[in-house]
C-alpha positions as CSV (number, residue, x, y, z in Angstrom):
1,X,57.2,-26.9,-15.6
2,X,55.8,-24.3,-17.9
3,X,52.3,-25.5,-17.5
4,X,52.6,-25.3,-13.7
5,X,53.4,-21.6,-13.7
6,X,50.4,-20.9,-16.0
7,X,48.2,-23.0,-13.8
8,X,49.2,-21.2,-10.6
9,X,48.6,-17.8,-12.4
10,X,45.1,-18.8,-13.6
11,X,44.3,-20.2,-10.1
12,X,45.4,-16.9,-8.4
13,X,43.4,-14.8,-10.8
14,X,40.3,-17.0,-10.4
15,X,40.6,-16.9,-6.6
16,X,41.0,-13.1,-6.7
17,X,37.9,-12.8,-9.0
18,X,35.8,-15.0,-6.7
19,X,36.9,-13.0,-3.6
20,X,36.1,-9.7,-5.3
21,X,32.7,-11.0,-6.3
22,X,31.9,-12.2,-2.8
23,X,33.1,-9.0,-1.1
24,X,31.5,-6.5,-3.5
25,X,28.8,-8.6,-5.2
26,X,25.4,-9.5,-4.1
27,X,26.7,-11.5,-1.1
28,X,28.5,-8.6,0.4
29,X,25.5,-6.2,0.4
30,X,23.0,-6.4,3.2
31,X,19.5,-5.9,1.8
32,X,17.6,-3.0,3.2
33,X,20.5,-1.7,5.2
34,X,21.4,1.0,2.7
35,X,17.9,2.4,2.5
36,X,17.6,2.6,6.3
37,X,20.9,4.4,6.6
38,X,20.1,6.8,3.8
39,X,16.7,7.7,5.2
40,X,17.8,8.2,8.7
41,X,14.4,9.0,10.1
42,X,11.2,10.8,9.2
43,X,11.2,13.2,6.2
44,X,11.9,16.8,6.9
45,X,9.0,19.3,6.9
46,X,10.2,20.8,3.6
47,X,10.0,17.5,1.9
48,X,6.4,16.7,2.9
49,X,4.2,17.4,-0.1
50,X,1.5,20.0,0.4
51,X,3.2,21.6,3.4
52,X,5.3,24.7,2.6
53,X,8.7,24.9,4.3
54,X,7.7,28.1,6.0
55,X,4.7,26.6,7.8
56,X,6.0,23.8,10.0
57,X,3.6,22.3,12.5
58,X,4.3,23.5,16.1
59,X,4.0,21.3,19.2
60,X,3.7,22.9,22.6
61,X,3.6,20.6,25.6
62,X,2.9,21.3,29.3
63,X,1.9,19.2,32.2
64,X,-1.7,19.8,33.1
65,X,-3.6,19.2,36.3
66,X,-3.4,15.6,37.5
67,X,-0.3,14.9,35.4
68,X,2.3,15.9,38.0
69,X,2.2,19.6,37.0
70,X,0.5,22.7,38.2
71,X,-2.3,24.6,36.7
72,X,-1.2,26.8,33.7
73,X,-0.4,30.2,35.0
74,X,-1.8,33.4,33.5
75,X,1.5,33.9,31.7
76,X,0.3,32.1,28.6
77,X,1.3,28.5,29.1
78,X,-1.1,26.5,26.9
79,X,-1.9,22.8,27.1
80,X,-0.6,20.4,24.4
81,X,-1.6,21.8,21.0
82,X,-0.6,21.0,17.4
83,X,-1.2,23.6,14.7
84,X,-1.2,22.6,11.1
85,X,-1.4,24.6,7.9
86,X,-4.8,25.8,7.0
87,X,-4.7,24.6,3.4
88,X,-4.4,20.9,4.2
89,X,-7.2,18.9,2.5
90,X,-8.9,16.1,4.4
91,X,-10.2,13.3,2.3
92,X,-13.9,12.5,2.8
93,X,-14.6,9.0,4.3
94,X,-15.2,6.3,1.8
95,X,-18.8,5.4,1.4
96,X,-19.6,1.9,2.8
97,X,-20.7,-0.4,0.0
98,X,-23.2,-3.1,0.6
99,X,-22.3,-6.7,-0.3
100,X,-24.0,-8.1,-3.5
101,X,-26.1,-11.2,-3.1
102,X,-26.9,-13.3,-6.2
103,X,-30.7,-13.0,-5.8
104,X,-30.4,-9.1,-5.7
105,X,-28.7,-8.7,-9.0
106,X,-31.1,-8.6,-12.0
107,X,-30.0,-10.3,-15.2
108,X,-29.1,-7.8,-17.9
109,X,-27.8,-5.2,-15.4
110,X,-24.9,-3.2,-17.0
111,X,-21.5,-3.6,-15.4
112,X,-21.2,0.2,-14.8
113,X,-24.3,0.1,-12.7
114,X,-23.0,-2.9,-10.9
115,X,-19.8,-1.2,-10.0
116,X,-21.4,2.0,-8.9
117,X,-23.8,0.1,-6.6
118,X,-21.4,-2.4,-5.1
119,X,-17.9,-1.0,-5.8
120,X,-15.0,-2.7,-7.4
121,X,-14.9,-6.5,-7.1
122,X,-12.3,-8.3,-5.0
123,X,-11.2,-10.2,-8.1
124,X,-12.0,-9.9,-11.8
125,X,-11.1,-12.2,-14.7
126,X,-11.5,-11.3,-18.4
127,X,-11.6,-13.6,-21.4
128,X,-12.9,-13.7,-25.0
129,X,-15.2,-16.5,-25.8
130,X,-16.6,-16.8,-29.4
131,X,-15.8,-13.2,-30.1
132,X,-17.6,-12.0,-27.0
133,X,-16.1,-10.4,-23.9
134,X,-16.7,-12.6,-20.9
135,X,-15.9,-11.3,-17.4
136,X,-16.2,-13.0,-14.0
137,X,-16.5,-10.6,-11.0
138,X,-16.0,-12.0,-7.5
139,X,-17.0,-10.2,-4.4
140,X,-15.8,-11.7,-1.1
141,X,-17.1,-11.1,2.4
142,X,-15.2,-12.4,5.5
143,X,-17.9,-12.4,8.2
144,X,-19.7,-14.6,7.3
145,X,-17.5,-16.2,4.7
146,X,-19.5,-15.8,1.5
147,X,-18.6,-15.1,-2.1
148,X,-20.7,-13.8,-4.9
149,X,-19.7,-14.7,-8.5
150,X,-21.1,-12.6,-11.3
151,X,-20.7,-13.5,-14.9
152,X,-20.8,-10.5,-17.3
153,X,-21.0,-11.1,-21.0
154,X,-20.6,-8.0,-23.4
155,X,-21.1,-5.6,-20.5
156,X,-24.3,-7.1,-19.1
157,X,-24.9,-9.6,-16.2
158,X,-25.9,-13.1,-17.4
159,X,-25.7,-14.9,-14.0
160,X,-25.0,-14.2,-10.3
161,X,-24.6,-16.7,-7.6
162,X,-23.7,-16.4,-3.9
163,X,-22.1,-19.3,-2.0
164,X,-20.5,-20.0,1.4
165,X,-16.7,-20.7,1.4
């Protein structure tokens, strides 16, 4: 009989532990729900980097002609406009890089010149072979589906091939 009481106590404690684990452990939490509830929407203007809290964008809307409204009167009703702070920097467009073809790349070309001419490769692998740095650069193009494989040994091109995939 003494063992039965200890067995029931252990079973109740084990059951309570499993219940607590399920309720408050990883099974009780819904992934992503907490982040969505904490965020609650777009960031406030004062939390946007580069935009001072005193200079919030201003949106003015009015219905113009042909949109169910009347012509703006002389009282100063303006059409839809958005004003932004004057010190916002606009990034220049990225220069379009041309795709490298194996027959265009001269053997012995330095990899720095290769990267400035064609941009960063889609994939790059690096290995050491016989104490020499060996890199394989892969450029992929999707229309048409072609790939250029460039083998670079000690910083210089040793082979370049283009193939259809």
